[in-house]
Structures are given as C-alpha cells and as structure tokens.
PADREN-56221 format. One record per atom (N, C-alpha, C): residue in one letter; x, y, z. Coordinates in steps of 0.2 Angstrom, whole numbers, padded with zeros to 4 digits, always signed. Layout:
N
AXYZ ...
END
This chain:
230
X-0045+0372+1166 X-0050+0374+1169 X-0055+0379+1165 X-0061+0379+1166 X-0065+0385+1163 X-0067+0389+1169 X-0065+0395+1169 X-0065+0400+1175 X-0070+0406+1173 X-0075+0408+1178 X-0079+0413+1177 X-0076+0418+1182 X-0074+0424+1179 X-0071+0430+1183 X-0076+0435+1183 X-0078+0438+1189 X-0083+0443+1191 X-0079+0448+1194 X-0077+0453+1191 X-0074+0459+1193 X-0074+0465+1190 X-0076+0470+1194 X-0077+0476+1190 X-0071+0481+1190 X-0066+0480+1193 X-0059+0483+1192 X-0056+0481+1185 X-0056+0485+1180 X-0054+0483+1174 X-0046+0480+1174 X-0043+0485+1177 X-0035+0483+1177 X-0034+0477+1181 X-0037+0476+1186 X-0036+0469+1190 X-0039+0463+1186 X-0045+0465+1183 X-0048+0459+1179 X-0044+0457+1173 X-0040+0462+1170 X-0036+0460+1164 X-0030+0456+1167 X-0027+0459+1173 X-0022+0455+1176 X-0022+0448+1178 X-0028+0446+1181 X-0030+0440+1183 X-0032+0436+1177 X-0036+0439+1172 X-0037+0435+1166 X-0030+0433+1162 X-0026+0437+1161 X-0019+0437+1158 X-0016+0430+1162 X-0016+0430+1168 X-0012+0426+1172 X-0015+0418+1172 X-0021+0419+1171 X-0025+0413+1171 X-0024+0409+1164 X-0025+0413+1159 X-0024+0411+1152 X-0016+0409+1151 X-0012+0412+1154 X-0005+0410+1154 X-0004+0403+1157 X-0008+0402+1162 X-0008+0395+1165 X-0011+0389+1162 X-0014+0391+1156 X-0018+0386+1152 X-0025+0386+1153 X-0028+0390+1156 X-0036+0390+1158 X-0040+0394+1153 X-0046+0393+1151 X-0051+0396+1148 X-0055+0402+1153 X-0055+0407+1151 X-0058+0413+1156 X-0063+0416+1154 X-0069+0417+1157 X-0074+0422+1155 X-0075+0427+1158 X-0075+0433+1157 X-0075+0439+1162 X-0081+0444+1161 X-0084+0445+1166 X-0090+0450+1167 X-0088+0455+1172 X-0091+0461+1172 X-0091+0465+1178 X-0097+0466+1182 X-0102+0463+1179 X-0109+0464+1182 X-0112+0457+1186 X-0114+0458+1191 X-0117+0452+1195 X-0123+0449+1192 X-0128+0453+1189 X-0133+0451+1185 X-0131+0446+1179 X-0126+0449+1175 X-0124+0445+1169 X-0120+0438+1171 X-0116+0439+1177 X-0113+0433+1180 X-0119+0428+1182 X-0124+0430+1185 X-0129+0426+1187 X-0132+0422+1181 X-0133+0426+1176 X-0137+0423+1169 X-0131+0417+1165 X-0125+0419+1166 X-0120+0416+1163 X-0119+0409+1167 X-0120+0409+1173 X-0119+0403+1178 X-0125+0399+1178 X-0130+0401+1176 X-0136+0397+1176 X-0137+0394+1169 X-0133+0396+1163 X-0133+0393+1157 X-0127+0390+1155 X-0122+0392+1158 X-0115+0389+1156 X-0112+0384+1162 X-0107+0381+1160 X-0104+0377+1165 X-0097+0379+1166 X-0095+0380+1172 X-0088+0382+1174 X-0085+0378+1179 X-0079+0378+1180 X-0075+0373+1185 X-0075+0378+1191 X-0074+0384+1190 X-0072+0388+1196 X-0075+0395+1194 X-0078+0399+1199 X-0080+0406+1199 X-0076+0410+1203 X-0073+0416+1201 X-0069+0421+1205 X-0074+0426+1206 X-0076+0429+1212 X-0081+0433+1213 X-0079+0439+1217 X-0080+0445+1215 X-0078+0451+1219 X-0085+0452+1223 X-0085+0455+1229 X-0091+0456+1232 X-0094+0462+1231 X-0091+0468+1229 X-0094+0474+1228 X-0095+0474+1219 X-0101+0473+1217 X-0102+0473+1210 X-0108+0477+1208 X-0108+0479+1202 X-0114+0483+1200 X-0119+0477+1197 X-0126+0479+1197 X-0130+0475+1195 X-0133+0470+1201 X-0128+0467+1203 X-0131+0461+1209 X-0124+0461+1213 X-0124+0462+1219 X-0117+0462+1223 X-0115+0454+1224 X-0109+0453+1225 X-0106+0447+1225 X-0110+0442+1230 X-0111+0444+1235 X-0114+0440+1241 X-0121+0438+1239 X-0125+0442+1236 X-0131+0441+1233 X-0131+0436+1227 X-0126+0437+1223 X-0125+0433+1217 X-0124+0425+1220 X-0119+0424+1224 X-0118+0418+1227 X-0124+0415+1231 X-0128+0419+1234 X-0134+0416+1236 X-0139+0413+1232 X-0140+0417+1226 X-0144+0416+1220 X-0142+0409+1217 X-0136+0408+1216 X-0133+0403+1213 X-0134+0396+1217 X-0132+0396+1224 X-0134+0391+1229 X-0141+0389+1229 X-0145+0395+1229 X-0153+0394+1229 X-0155+0390+1223 X-0152+0391+1217 X-0154+0388+1210 X-0149+0381+1210 X-0146+0378+1215 X-0143+0372+1216 X-0137+0372+1210 X-0133+0378+1209 X-0127+0378+1205 X-0121+0377+1210 X-0118+0371+1209 X-0113+0369+1214 X-0106+0371+1212 X-0106+0376+1207 X-0099+0378+1204 X-0094+0381+1211 X-0088+0378+1212 X-0085+0380+1218 X-0083+0388+1217 X-0083+0392+1221 X-0083+0400+1222 X-0078+0402+1226 X-0074+0406+1223 X-0068+0410+1227 X-0070+0417+1227 X-0072+0420+1234 X-0072+0427+1234 X-0066+0430+1234 X-0065+0436+1230 X-0059+0440+1230 X-0061+0447+1231 X-0060+0449+1237 X-0062+0456+1239 X-0058+0460+1243 X-0059+0466+1244 X-0056+0470+1249 X-0059+0470+1255 X-0064+0467+1256 X-0068+0466+1263 X-0064+0460+1266 X-0060+0461+1270 X-0056+0456+1273 X-0057+0455+1281 X-0062+0458+1284 X-0063+0458+1291 X-0066+0450+1292 X-0066+0447+1298 X-0067+0441+1301 X-0075+0440+1299 X-0079+0445+1301 X-0086+0445+1299 X-0088+0445+1292 X-0083+0448+1288 X-0084+0448+1280 X-0083+0441+1277 X-0078+0438+1280 X-0076+0431+1278 X-0081+0426+1280 X-0083+0427+1286 X-0089+0422+1288 X-0095+0423+1284 X-0097+0429+1282 X-0103+0430+1279 X-0102+0427+1272 X-0096+0428+1270 X-0096+0425+1262 X-0096+0418+1262 X-0093+0415+1267 X-0093+0407+1267 X-0100+0405+1268 X-0103+0408+1273 X-0110+0406+1275 X-0115+0407+1269 X-0114+0411+1264 X-0117+0413+1259 X-0117+0407+1254 X-0111+0403+1254 X-0111+0398+1249 X-0104+0399+1246 X-0099+0403+1248 X-0093+0403+1245 X-0089+0397+1248 X-0084+0395+1244 X-0079+0390+1245 X-0073+0392+1248 X-0071+0398+1247 X-0065+0400+1249 X-0065+0407+1248 X-0060+0412+1251 X-0061+0418+1253 X-0053+0421+1253 X-0052+0426+1248 X-0045+0429+1247 X-0046+0436+1246 X-0043+0440+1251 X-0043+0447+1252 X-0037+0450+1247 X-0040+0457+1245 X-0035+0461+1241 X-0031+0465+1246 X-0024+0466+1244 X-0021+0464+1239 X-0018+0457+1241 X-0017+0453+1234 X-0015+0446+1235 X-0010+0445+1230 X-0006+0439+1231 X-0001+0437+1226 X-0005+0432+1221 X-0003+0433+1214 X-0006+0429+1210 X-0006+0422+1210 X+0001+0420+1213 X+0003+0413+1215 X-0002+0410+1219 X-0004+0413+1224 X-0009+0411+1229 X-0016+0410+1226 X-0018+0415+1222 X-0025+0416+1219 X-0025+0408+1215 X-0019+0407+1210 X-0019+0402+1206 X-0020+0396+1209 X-0016+0395+1216 X-0016+0389+1219 X-0023+0387+1222 X-0026+0393+1225 X-0032+0391+1228 X-0038+0389+1222 X-0038+0393+1217 X-0042+0391+1211 X-0041+0383+1209 X-0035+0381+1209 X-0033+0375+1207 X-0036+0369+1212 X-0034+0371+1219 X-0037+0367+1224 X-0045+0366+1224 X-0049+0372+1222 X-0055+0372+1222 X-0058+0367+1217 X-0055+0368+1211 X-0056+0364+1205 X-0055+0355+1207 X-0050+0355+1210 X-0047+0348+1211 X-0052+0345+1217 X-0055+0349+1221 X-0059+0346+1227 X-0066+0345+1224 X-0067+0349+1220 X-0074+0348+1216 X-0075+0341+1213 X-0069+0339+1209 X-0069+0333+1205 X-0069+0327+1211 X-0065+0327+1216 X-0065+0323+1221 X-0071+0321+1224 X-0075+0326+1226 X-0082+0326+1229 X-0087+0323+1225 X-0086+0323+1218 X-0091+0320+1214 X-0094+0314+1216 X-0101+0313+1216 X-0102+0306+1219 X-0107+0303+1214 X-0108+0296+1214 X-0112+0292+1210 X-0119+0291+1213 X-0124+0291+1210 X-0130+0289+1213 X-0131+0281+1215 X-0127+0278+1212 X-0126+0271+1214 X-0122+0269+1219 X-0124+0267+1225 X-0120+0265+1230 X-0113+0261+1230 X-0114+0257+1224 X-0109+0252+1222 X-0105+0254+1217 X-0098+0254+1218 X-0093+0255+1213 X-0090+0249+1211 X-0088+0248+1204 X-0085+0242+1201 X-0080+0244+1196 X-0075+0240+1196 X-0070+0240+1191 X-0068+0233+1190 X-0070+0229+1184 X-0069+0224+1183 X-0071+0218+1188 X-0067+0214+1192 X-0070+0211+1197 X-0070+0213+1204 X-0067+0220+1204 X-0068+0223+1210 X-0074+0227+1212 X-0077+0226+1218 X-0083+0229+1220 X-0083+0232+1226 X-0085+0238+1226 X-0085+0243+1233 X-0092+0245+1234 X-0095+0243+1240 X-0101+0245+1242 X-0100+0250+1248 X-0103+0256+1246 X-0102+0263+1251 X-0106+0262+1256 X-0112+0259+1255 X-0117+0259+1261 X-0114+0254+1266 X-0113+0248+1263 X-0112+0243+1269 X-0103+0243+1269 X-0100+0247+1267 X-0093+0249+1268 X-0089+0242+1268 X-0091+0239+1262 X-0087+0232+1260 X-0083+0233+1253 X-0078+0228+1253 X-0075+0228+1247 X-0073+0221+1245 X-0074+0219+1239 X-0073+0212+1237 X-0069+0212+1230 X-0066+0206+1229 X-0062+0205+1223 X-0064+0198+1221 X-0066+0196+1214 X-0068+0189+1213 X-0072+0186+1218 X-0076+0191+1222 X-0081+0188+1227 X-0078+0187+1234 X-0072+0187+1234 X-0068+0187+1241 X-0068+0194+1244 X-0069+0193+1250 X-0069+0200+1254 X-0062+0202+1256 X-0061+0209+1254 X-0055+0212+1256 X-0055+0215+1262 X-0050+0214+1267 X-0050+0216+1274 X-0047+0223+1273 X-0050+0229+1271 X-0047+0235+1271 X-0048+0240+1277 X-0043+0243+1278 X-0043+0248+1284 X-0047+0255+1281 X-0049+0259+1285 X-0053+0265+1283 X-0049+0269+1278 X-0043+0271+1279 X-0039+0274+1274 X-0038+0271+1267 X-0037+0264+1267 X-0036+0260+1262 X-0043+0259+1258 X-0048+0259+1262 X-0055+0259+1257 X-0057+0266+1254 X-0054+0272+1258 X-0055+0278+1254 X-0051+0279+1249 X-0045+0276+1248 X-0040+0276+1243 X-0044+0273+1237 X-0046+0267+1238 X-0049+0262+1233 X-0055+0265+1231 X-0059+0269+1235 X-0065+0272+1232 X-0062+0278+1227 X-0058+0281+1229 X-0056+0287+1224 X-0054+0284+1218 X-0049+0278+1217 X-0047+0275+1211 X-0054+0273+1208 X-0058+0269+1211 X-0064+0267+1208 X-0068+0272+1205 X-0069+0278+1208 X-0073+0283+1205 X-0070+0287+1199 X-0062+0286+1198 X-0059+0289+1192 X-0055+0284+1189 X-0057+0278+1186 X-0052+0273+1184 X-0049+0276+1178 X-0043+0274+1177 X-0038+0277+1171 X-0037+0283+1172 X-0039+0287+1177 X-0036+0294+1177 X-0031+0294+1183 X-0025+0298+1181 X-0020+0299+1186 X-0022+0302+1192 X-0021+0300+1198 X-0023+0302+1204 X-0017+0304+1208 X-0015+0311+1209 X-0009+0313+1211 X-0008+0312+1219 X-0002+0313+1222 X-0002+0312+1229 X-0005+0318+1232 X-0005+0323+1230 X-0009+0329+1233 X-0016+0327+1233 X-0019+0324+1228 X-0026+0323+1227 X-0028+0317+1233 X-0023+0313+1234 X-0024+0308+1239 X-0024+0311+1246 X-0019+0315+1247 X-0019+0319+1254 X-0025+0322+1255 X-0027+0326+1250 X-0034+0330+1252 X-0040+0326+1252 X-0041+0320+1248 X-0047+0316+1248 X-0046+0312+1255 X-0041+0309+1256 X-0041+0303+1261 X-0039+0306+1268 X-0035+0310+1268 X-0033+0314+1275 X-0035+0320+1276 X-0038+0323+1271 X-0040+0331+1272 X-0033+0335+1274 X-0028+0334+1271 X-0022+0337+1272 X-0021+0341+1266 X-0021+0349+1266 X-0020+0353+1260 X-0013+0356+1260 X-0008+0352+1262 X-0001+0353+1261 X+0003+0346+1261 X+0010+0346+1259 X+0013+0341+1258 X+0016+0340+1265 X+0015+0335+1269 X+0018+0333+1277 X+0025+0331+1276 X+0028+0330+1270 X+0034+0327+1268 X+0036+0320+1273 X+0030+0316+1271 X+0031+0309+1275 X+0029+0304+1269 X+0029+0297+1271 X+0028+0293+1266 X+0021+0290+1267 X+0017+0293+1270 X+0011+0290+1273 X+0007+0288+1266 X+0007+0292+1261 X+0004+0290+1255 X+0006+0283+1252 X+0014+0283+1251 X+0016+0277+1248 X+0015+0271+1252 X+0015+0272+1259 X+0014+0267+1263 X+0007+0263+1263 X+0002+0267+1262 X-0005+0265+1262 X-0005+0262+1255 X-0003+0265+1250 X-0004+0263+1243 X+0000+0255+1242 X+0005+0254+1246 X+0009+0248+1247 X+0004+0243+1251 X+0000+0244+1256 X-0004+0240+1260 X-0009+0239+1256 X-0013+0243+1252 X-0018+0242+1248 X-0017+0236+1242 X-0011+0238+1239 X-0009+0234+1234 X-0009+0226+1237 X-0005+0226+1242 X-0004+0219+1245 X-0011+0215+1246 X-0017+0219+1247 X-0024+0215+1248 X-0027+0215+1242 X-0026+0220+1237 X-0030+0220+1231 X-0027+0216+1225 X-0020+0215+1225 X-0017+0213+1220 X-0013+0206+1221 X-0009+0206+1227 X-0005+0201+1227 X-0008+0193+1229 X-0014+0193+1231 X-0018+0186+1232 X-0020+0184+1224 X-0021+0189+1220 X-0024+0188+1214 X-0019+0187+1208 X-0012+0189+1210 X-0007+0188+1205 X-0007+0192+1199 X-0010+0199+1200 X-0010+0204+1195 X-0008+0211+1198 X-0009+0216+1193 X-0007+0223+1196 X-0014+0227+1193 X-0017+0231+1197 X-0021+0235+1196 X-0020+0243+1196 X-0016+0243+1202 X-0014+0251+1203 X-0007+0252+1201 X-0007+0256+1195 X-0002+0258+1191 X+0002+0264+1193 X+0009+0263+1195 X+0013+0270+1196 X+0014+0274+1190 X+0012+0280+1190 X+0014+0284+1184 X+0020+0289+1187 X+0025+0288+1184 X+0032+0291+1187 X+0032+0299+1187 X+0033+0302+1192 X+0032+0309+1192 X+0026+0312+1193 X+0020+0308+1192 X+0013+0311+1192 X+0010+0308+1198 X+0009+0302+1199 X+0005+0298+1204 X+0003+0291+1203 X-0003+0290+1203 X-0005+0283+1202 X-0012+0283+1198 X-0013+0277+1195 X-0020+0275+1192 X-0022+0268+1192 X-0029+0268+1192 X-0031+0261+1192 X-0032+0259+1185 X-0029+0254+1183 X-0029+0252+1176 X-0027+0245+1175 X-0031+0241+1172 X-0029+0234+1170 X-0024+0234+1164 X-0019+0230+1163 X-0015+0230+1158 X-0018+0229+1151 X-0023+0226+1151 X-0027+0225+1144 X-0030+0231+1143 X-0033+0235+1147 X-0036+0242+1146 X-0030+0246+1143 X-0025+0246+1147 X-0019+0251+1143 X-0017+0250+1137 X-0018+0244+1134 X-0015+0243+1127 X-0020+0245+1121 
END
C-alpha cells in the first residue's frame, strides 16, 4: 500500500512510519495539514492516517476539504480526542475509521489494511454488466447467465460471483469474501464461505463441464479459466 501519514508528533510519526515500512508499505509523511491537502490532491494514496490537531490545517478541516474535492482515499483518524462526540464528528466529516491514542501498532496496521481492502472491494464499474468469457452478470436486472442460460443464484451467490467478476485472475481471500458478501469483519469460524462457494460452483461450472473458480491453497480463490492461467 501507499500510505500518507499526517502526524506532527515526530517520535510517534517515526514509530508509525518504521512499522508500516517493515510491513512492506510505502509511506509519505508530513506534519502539516496544508501540505497533506496539496499532496492528496496531486498524488494517489491507498490510505491516509490523519491526526486531528495539526498545524496549517487541522485534521477535521483537511478531511472535509478532501471529501469536498471528491478525493475518496480511505482515511483513518489517529488522535488523542477519543470522546464519543469527537469520534462522531470525525466520521461525519468524512473519516472512515477512528483510532485513539495510545494504541497498539498491530491494531493500527490491521485497521489500515482493512480500509485498503474495503476500498478495493467497493470499486465499481460504470457499465452495469460484468462479463468474463461466457459469463454475464447484469447488476441492474440482477441476472446471471452462462452461454446464454440463466443461472438461478441466491443473493449471496450473486454477490460472490460479482466480486470474482470485478477482479478476474486476482486472489480473493476468505476475509475479503466475509467482508464483501456478509459484512463480517472477523472470522466466525464457520464453513459459510466454503459452503456458498461450493453451491456457486455447482451452478456455474457443473452443467458446463469445466472449472472457473480456482482454489488457491492457503490463500483463497480466484476466477480464472485454465487457458488463461497458461
């Protein structure tokens, strides 16, 4: 991920930057709200971590300005202002998540990762019709066909297929499926994902004698025809 860190506490900023880089992410750091606004309007970031009390332009005003400019970068507020009203104010200003100081870095990293993942999953296409080979999904009519034959999909199966069609060839993890299809942000320790994948395969693959949903051992699943994988 490419992360923008906006924090004026130098020691804390260095701590977070070091941790994010060790986790394999690119980090750009500034301690000034006005500089952060300029960077966000000219550069692309996967996630922004923003303190509320900043010189130049406070974090709340920064986020409001970004949202007014239609900048959709997921934003995590990281601040000592931890009251309920403060959190509500931050979220209403356009923040996507809110973490109060002091915090555990592991939680910060998990929240940043989740924000980035959700942003990918929520990406949409202007075309209401998604296709992959002979599979067609019409989002407006909520219909699915393969080789012109209607697929009788249940709502959860439809959403799973939609996710695969939006990201063909990309590994979709169990966590991503839980968040996108069931809006569950933790592992319920059940076989709900595996059960629905099996049902979808029976409808999408079995009647046509081939395999489209590939299992990636230890990672998840991906939509890929055998000829595309070669």
